[in-house]
C-alpha positions as CSV (number, residue, x, y, z in Angstrom):
1,M,-1.8,-20.6,-2.6
2,K,-5.4,-19.3,-2.2
3,T,-5.6,-20.9,1.3
4,S,-2.5,-19.0,2.3
5,F,-4.0,-15.5,1.2
6,Y,-7.1,-16.2,3.0
7,I,-5.1,-17.1,6.1
8,L,-3.2,-13.8,5.7
9,L,-6.1,-11.6,5.4
10,G,-7.7,-13.3,8.5
11,F,-4.6,-12.3,10.5
12,V,-4.3,-8.8,9.1
13,F,-8.1,-8.4,10.1
14,L,-7.1,-9.6,13.7
15,L,-4.3,-7.2,13.9
16,L,-6.2,-4.2,12.9
17,T,-9.1,-4.9,15.2
18,S,-9.0,-3.2,18.6
19,C,-10.8,-5.8,20.4
20,Q,-9.7,-9.4,20.9
21,K,-12.0,-12.2,19.6
22,E,-11.6,-15.8,20.8
23,E,-12.5,-17.2,17.5
24,E,-10.5,-16.6,14.4
25,T,-12.2,-14.5,11.6
26,I,-11.2,-15.3,7.9
27,I,-11.8,-12.5,5.4
28,Q,-11.9,-14.3,2.1
29,D,-10.6,-11.4,0.1
30,N,-7.2,-11.9,-1.3
31,T,-6.9,-9.0,-3.7
32,Q,-5.0,-7.0,-1.1
33,S,-2.3,-9.6,-0.4
34,F,0.9,-10.3,-2.4
35,A,4.1,-12.2,-2.4
36,K,7.7,-11.5,-3.3
37,T,7.0,-12.7,-6.8
38,S,3.9,-10.7,-7.4
39,P,4.0,-8.0,-10.1
40,I,3.0,-5.4,-7.6
41,A,6.1,-6.2,-5.5
42,G,8.3,-5.6,-8.5
43,L,6.7,-2.3,-9.2
44,L,7.0,-1.1,-5.6
45,A,10.7,-2.2,-5.5
46,R,11.4,0.0,-8.5
47,T,9.6,2.8,-7.0
48,S,11.4,2.8,-3.7
49,Q,15.0,1.7,-5.0
50,N,17.9,4.1,-5.1
51,P,17.9,5.5,-8.7
52,T,20.8,3.9,-10.5
53,S,19.9,4.5,-14.2
54,I,19.9,8.2,-14.3
55,D,23.7,8.5,-14.3
56,N,24.3,5.7,-16.9
57,I,26.0,8.2,-19.2
58,V,29.0,8.2,-16.6
59,D,29.1,4.8,-15.3
60,N,27.3,2.9,-17.9
61,S,25.6,0.6,-15.5
62,S,22.1,0.5,-13.8
63,C,23.5,-1.8,-11.0
64,F,24.7,1.4,-9.0
65,S,24.9,5.1,-9.2
66,V,28.0,7.3,-8.6
67,V,27.5,9.6,-5.5
68,L,27.8,13.2,-6.6
69,P,30.0,15.4,-6.8
70,V,32.4,13.3,-8.9
71,T,35.2,14.5,-11.5
72,V,35.4,12.7,-14.8
73,I,37.5,13.1,-17.8
74,V,36.1,12.9,-21.3
75,N,38.2,13.1,-24.4
76,S,40.9,15.0,-22.3
77,Q,38.2,17.4,-20.8
78,E,37.8,17.6,-17.0
79,I,34.3,17.8,-15.9
80,V,33.1,18.2,-12.2
81,V,29.6,16.8,-12.0
82,T,27.7,18.1,-9.1
83,N,24.2,17.6,-10.0
84,Q,21.9,15.9,-12.6
85,A,22.0,18.7,-15.0
86,D,25.8,18.1,-15.4
87,Y,25.1,14.8,-17.1
88,Q,24.3,16.6,-20.2
89,T,27.7,18.4,-20.1
90,V,29.3,14.8,-20.1
91,Q,26.9,13.8,-23.0
92,N,28.0,17.0,-24.9
93,A,31.7,16.2,-24.4
94,I,31.0,12.6,-25.8
95,N,29.2,14.0,-28.8
96,E,31.6,16.9,-29.6
97,F,33.9,14.9,-32.0
98,S,33.5,11.7,-33.9
99,N,36.9,10.6,-33.9
100,D,37.8,10.2,-30.2
101,D,37.3,7.3,-27.6
102,D,34.3,8.8,-25.7
103,I,35.4,7.0,-22.6
104,V,34.3,8.5,-19.2
105,N,37.2,8.1,-16.9
106,F,36.8,8.8,-13.1
107,I,39.2,10.7,-10.8
108,Y,39.3,8.2,-8.0
109,P,38.4,7.5,-5.4
110,I,34.6,7.5,-6.0
111,T,31.6,6.4,-3.9
112,I,29.0,4.2,-5.6
113,Q,25.5,3.5,-4.2
114,F,23.6,0.3,-5.1
115,Q,19.9,-0.1,-5.6
116,N,19.4,-1.2,-1.9
117,F,21.2,2.2,-0.8
118,Q,24.3,0.5,0.5
119,T,27.6,2.6,-0.5
120,L,31.1,1.4,-1.4
121,V,34.3,3.5,-1.8
122,V,36.0,2.5,-4.9
123,Q,39.7,3.4,-5.2
124,T,40.7,2.0,-8.6
125,P,39.5,1.4,-12.1
126,D,40.3,-2.3,-11.6
127,Q,38.1,-2.4,-8.4
128,L,35.1,-0.8,-10.4
129,D,35.5,-3.4,-13.0
130,D,35.2,-6.1,-10.4
131,V,32.0,-4.5,-9.1
132,L,30.7,-4.4,-12.7
133,D,31.4,-8.1,-13.1
134,D,29.5,-9.0,-10.1
135,C,26.4,-7.1,-11.2
136,D,23.4,-9.0,-12.3
137,D,22.2,-8.7,-15.8
138,D,20.2,-5.7,-16.7
139,D,16.6,-6.5,-17.8
140,G,16.0,-3.1,-19.2
141,F,13.6,-1.9,-16.7
142,D,14.8,1.1,-14.7
143,E,13.6,2.7,-11.4
144,I,10.2,4.6,-11.4
145,D,11.5,7.8,-9.8
146,C,9.2,10.6,-10.8
147,I,6.6,9.4,-8.3
148,S,6.8,8.8,-4.6
149,L,5.2,7.1,-1.8
150,V,4.2,9.0,1.3
151,Y,5.5,7.4,4.6
152,P,4.9,5.9,7.0
153,I,3.1,2.8,5.4
154,V,1.9,0.0,7.7
155,I,2.3,-3.4,6.3
156,N,0.7,-6.7,7.6
157,V,2.9,-9.6,7.3
158,Y,2.1,-13.4,7.6
159,D,4.7,-16.1,7.5
160,S,2.7,-19.2,6.3
161,N,5.5,-21.7,7.3
162,N,5.6,-20.6,11.0
163,Q,2.0,-19.2,11.1
164,I,3.3,-16.0,12.6
165,A,1.6,-12.6,11.9
166,D,3.3,-9.3,12.3
167,T,3.0,-5.6,11.5
168,V,5.8,-3.6,10.0
169,T,5.7,0.2,9.7
170,I,7.7,1.4,6.8
171,T,9.3,4.9,7.1
172,S,11.6,5.4,3.9
173,N,12.4,4.2,0.6
174,S,15.4,2.3,1.7
175,M,13.6,0.5,4.3
176,F,10.6,-0.4,1.8
177,F,13.1,-1.7,-0.8
178,N,15.0,-3.8,1.6
179,F,11.9,-5.1,3.3
180,L,10.6,-6.4,-0.2
181,A,14.0,-7.7,-1.2
182,N,14.4,-9.8,2.0
183,L,10.8,-11.3,1.8
184,S,10.9,-15.2,1.8
185,S,8.7,-17.3,-0.6
186,N,6.4,-18.3,2.1
187,T,5.7,-14.8,3.3
188,F,2.5,-12.8,2.2
189,V,2.0,-9.2,2.9
190,A,-0.9,-6.7,2.9
191,I,-0.7,-2.9,2.8
192,S,-2.9,-1.0,5.3
193,Y,-4.9,1.2,2.9
194,P,-5.3,4.1,2.6
195,I,-2.0,5.3,1.7
196,S,-0.8,8.6,-0.2
197,A,1.5,9.0,-3.0
198,V,2.9,12.0,-5.1
199,N,2.5,11.8,-8.9
200,S,4.6,13.0,-11.7
201,N,3.0,16.5,-11.5
202,G,3.7,16.9,-7.8
203,Q,0.1,16.2,-6.8
204,T,-0.7,14.0,-3.7
205,I,-3.2,11.5,-4.2
206,T,-5.0,8.8,-2.1
207,I,-4.7,5.1,-2.9
208,N,-7.2,2.6,-1.4
209,S,-6.3,-0.8,-3.0
210,N,-3.5,-2.9,-4.7
211,L,-5.4,-2.5,-8.0
212,Q,-5.3,1.3,-7.6
213,L,-1.6,1.3,-6.6
214,E,-0.6,-0.9,-9.5
215,D,-2.5,1.4,-11.9
216,F,-0.8,4.4,-10.5
217,I,2.7,3.0,-10.9
218,E,2.1,1.5,-14.4
219,D,0.5,4.6,-15.6
220,S,3.6,6.5,-14.5
221,I,6.2,4.4,-16.1
222,D,6.4,6.5,-19.4
223,D,6.5,9.7,-17.3
224,C,9.3,8.5,-15.3
225,D,11.6,7.1,-18.1
226,D,11.2,8.2,-21.7
227,N,13.5,5.3,-22.6
228,S,12.0,2.7,-20.6
229,G,10.3,0.9,-23.5
230,G,6.8,1.5,-22.1
231,G,3.6,0.1,-23.6
232,S,3.2,3.1,-26.0
233,N,6.6,2.5,-27.7
234,P,6.0,2.2,-31.4
235,D,9.0,-0.2,-31.8
236,F,7.1,-3.1,-29.8
237,S,6.5,-5.1,-32.8
238,D,10.1,-5.0,-33.9
239,V,10.9,-6.4,-30.4
240,L,8.1,-9.0,-30.5
241,T,9.3,-10.3,-33.9
242,S,13.0,-10.5,-33.0
243,G,14.1,-13.9,-31.6
244,T,12.5,-16.7,-29.6
245,W,10.5,-16.2,-26.4
246,Y,9.3,-18.4,-23.5
247,I,6.7,-17.7,-20.8
248,S,8.5,-16.8,-17.7
249,Y,5.5,-15.9,-15.6
250,F,1.9,-16.5,-15.9
251,Q,-0.5,-15.7,-13.1
252,E,-4.3,-16.3,-13.6
253,D,-6.4,-14.6,-11.0
254,D,-4.4,-15.8,-7.7
255,D,-2.8,-18.9,-9.1
256,I,0.7,-19.0,-10.5
257,E,0.6,-21.3,-13.5
258,T,3.9,-20.6,-15.3
259,D,4.9,-24.4,-15.3
260,D,1.9,-25.2,-17.5
261,Y,3.8,-23.7,-20.3
262,A,7.2,-25.1,-19.5
263,G,9.3,-26.1,-22.6
264,Y,7.3,-24.0,-25.2
265,N,9.3,-21.6,-27.3
266,F,7.3,-18.9,-29.2
267,T,8.2,-17.1,-32.3
268,F,6.1,-14.1,-33.7
269,A,6.4,-13.1,-37.5
270,S,5.9,-9.6,-38.7
271,N,2.9,-10.9,-40.9
272,G,0.9,-11.5,-37.6
273,T,1.4,-15.3,-37.4
274,S,3.1,-17.1,-34.4
275,I,4.4,-20.5,-33.7
276,A,4.8,-22.3,-30.3
277,V,7.2,-25.3,-30.4
278,K,7.8,-27.9,-27.7
279,N,9.8,-31.0,-28.6
280,A,7.9,-32.4,-31.7
281,T,4.7,-30.5,-31.1
282,T,4.1,-27.2,-33.1
283,I,1.0,-25.0,-32.5
284,N,0.2,-22.3,-35.0
285,G,-1.3,-18.9,-33.9
286,T,-1.8,-15.3,-34.7
287,W,-1.0,-12.1,-32.9
288,E,-2.3,-8.4,-33.3
289,Q,-1.1,-5.1,-31.8
290,Y,-3.5,-2.2,-31.6
291,L,-4.6,0.8,-29.4
292,D,-7.7,0.4,-27.3
293,S,-8.7,3.3,-25.3
294,G,-5.3,4.7,-25.4
295,H,-3.6,1.4,-24.2
296,N,-1.3,-0.5,-26.5
297,K,-2.6,-4.2,-26.5
298,L,-1.4,-7.4,-27.7
299,E,-4.1,-10.0,-28.8
300,L,-3.0,-13.7,-28.8
301,E,-4.9,-16.5,-30.6
302,F,-3.6,-20.1,-31.0
303,N,-5.0,-23.3,-32.6
304,G,-6.5,-26.0,-30.1
305,N,-7.0,-25.4,-26.6
306,V,-3.4,-25.7,-25.1
307,F,-3.2,-22.0,-24.8
308,D,-6.7,-21.1,-24.0
309,E,-5.8,-19.3,-20.8
310,I,-3.5,-16.8,-22.6
311,E,-5.7,-16.1,-25.5
312,E,-6.6,-12.6,-24.3
313,D,-6.3,-9.0,-25.3
314,W,-3.3,-8.3,-23.2
315,R,-2.4,-4.7,-22.1
316,I,1.3,-4.1,-22.9
317,I,2.6,-2.7,-19.5
318,E,6.2,-2.4,-20.6
319,F,8.9,-4.2,-22.5
320,S,12.6,-4.2,-23.1
321,T,14.5,-6.0,-25.8
322,T,14.6,-9.1,-23.6
323,V,11.2,-9.0,-21.4
324,I,7.7,-8.2,-22.4
325,K,5.3,-7.6,-19.4
326,L,1.5,-8.0,-20.1
327,K,-1.7,-7.7,-18.0
328,H,-5.3,-8.5,-18.5
329,V,-8.2,-7.1,-16.4
330,S,-11.4,-9.1,-16.9
331,G,-14.3,-7.0,-18.2
332,G,-16.6,-9.4,-16.1
333,D,-15.5,-9.9,-12.6
334,G,-12.3,-7.6,-12.7
335,S,-10.0,-10.5,-12.1
336,I,-6.3,-9.8,-13.2
337,D,-4.0,-12.1,-15.1
338,Y,-0.4,-11.3,-15.7
339,L,2.0,-12.8,-18.6
340,T,5.6,-12.3,-19.0
341,F,7.5,-13.4,-22.1
342,T,11.3,-13.6,-21.9
343,K,13.8,-14.0,-24.6
344,N,15.7,-17.0,-24.9
């Protein structure tokens, strides 16, 4: 994995150098490169996607959004939804009485738009049900839509299988989302910094590295979605202590080591104890949630040395009822680890 990153940055350097050199230069700095499965790729996809959760009050799905204007009927009341402010009118109609069905019915046809910006004209309720059946399970993490990236953004691409280097200029959200969605497992990319972004206060800022970009997006999650279950949500302990969890992603420095913990199921008790079980093996541990410099953190400890690498004070980036995303930045060399728990 590390060799692939080194090769990528070498090609990136060659692409950005005006003069041609006969011998290949390898820059041994993989901090600016990432792959499709990297956490930063997921953050960028959610920042660039078509917003699909903002209208859940009318379509009850984060798989797609309904293109406005649209006419709906709620408890015999016809409402024309022309902008986002009208979603509250729909909510008010649902809340008006306690003895009605509260079902939002569309006047067809309607046009829906998916996360990748593709659209579909839906003619009947049955057709809409078919679309809903085909949607993937919702992981509870919505779009991050109160910030925006400033285009164009130049991205250097390296295909490690075919040893092909290329440069792509991204000019829109739809182009960026689909670029990330279509990355293959053997492709590594590096953003050509600096880039600009607009924060939730409408200010334009300059970003010079992957670390700054990650921090910018992560710090914006709570601003963008009050219901996203961000790290400051006081109900985190209720989520953690409910059900059984497994490690679905673990990256230490630049190595993905998820398989090291395959088969272990974790439970966390409200008294601060935890248990990891795999077949006939049971490992006891403890957990603690606390605030540190404004960040909500989760500290994990386990008996023995099986889980030495995850015994850290993890920053809680965000969580849903089924997924918990954690991040640790070393106070020594600044290296970054990522840990994700998913509910069984």
